[in-house]
ZADREN-93444 format. One line per field, with one value per residue (C-alpha): residue number from 1; x, y, z. Coordinates in Angstrom, 1 decimal. Layout:
<tizas>
num: c(NUM ...)
px: c(X ...)
py: c(Y ...)
pz: c(Z ...)
</tizas>
This chain:
<tizas>
num: c(1 2 3 4 5 6 7 8 9 10 11 12 13 14 15 16 17 18 19 20 21 22 23 24 25 26 27 28 29 30 31 32 33 34 35 36 37 38 39 40 41 42 43 44 45 46 47 48 49 50 51 52 53 54 55 56 57 58 59 60 61 62 63 64 65 66 67 68 69 70 71 72 73 74)
px: c(141.8 144.9 147.5 149.5 152.5 152.9 154.8 152.5 153.0 151.7 148.8 147.6 147.7 145.8 143.1 143.0 142.5 139.6 138.0 137.8 136.2 133.6 131.2 130.9 129.3 126.9 125.2 121.8 121.5 117.9 118.1 118.8 121.4 123.1 122.9 124.9 127.6 127.8 128.4 131.1 132.4 132.9 134.4 137.1 138.0 138.3 140.7 142.7 143.4 144.3 146.5 148.1 148.4 150.1 147.5 146.5 148.8 146.6 143.2 140.9 139.1 136.3 136.2 137.1 138.1 138.6 142.3 144.2 146.8 149.7 151.7 155.2 157.5 160.8)
py: c(48.8 48.0 50.3 49.4 51.1 50.0 51.0 52.9 50.0 47.5 49.8 49.7 46.1 45.8 48.2 46.2 43.1 44.5 45.9 42.4 41.2 43.5 42.5 38.9 40.6 42.1 38.9 38.0 41.4 43.7 46.6 49.0 46.9 46.4 50.2 50.7 48.2 50.0 53.0 51.5 50.0 53.3 55.1 52.2 53.0 56.6 55.9 53.4 55.9 59.0 56.7 55.6 59.0 59.9 62.3 60.5 58.9 58.0 56.0 53.7 50.7 48.8 45.8 42.8 44.5 48.1 49.0 52.5 52.3 54.9 55.1 55.1 55.6 54.7)
pz: c(54.3 52.4 51.1 48.4 46.5 43.0 39.8 37.2 35.0 37.7 38.7 34.9 34.9 38.3 36.7 33.6 35.8 37.6 34.4 32.7 35.7 35.7 32.6 33.8 37.0 34.7 33.3 34.8 36.7 36.7 34.4 37.7 38.8 35.6 35.0 38.2 37.3 34.0 35.6 37.7 34.7 33.2 36.2 36.2 32.6 33.1 36.1 34.3 31.3 33.8 35.7 32.6 31.2 34.5 35.5 38.7 41.1 43.7 43.9 45.7 44.5 46.2 44.0 44.7 48.2 49.3 48.7 48.4 45.8 45.6 42.4 43.0 39.8 40.0)
</tizas>
């Protein structure tokens, strides 16, 4: 697993990039699988808001690969 240090703005941009990729993964899935993907999308959106607001300074993402991110504000 990778560990990355990012500024808050870079972490938000990274999460937005992940958020934009997710809906494309939902097309053509079975209903059960699509529901799981929608829950994952919702979790990313909540994480994005928490990081942007400064409530969270560390998080882990599993998509597209497993990465631990530590937010380091200058």
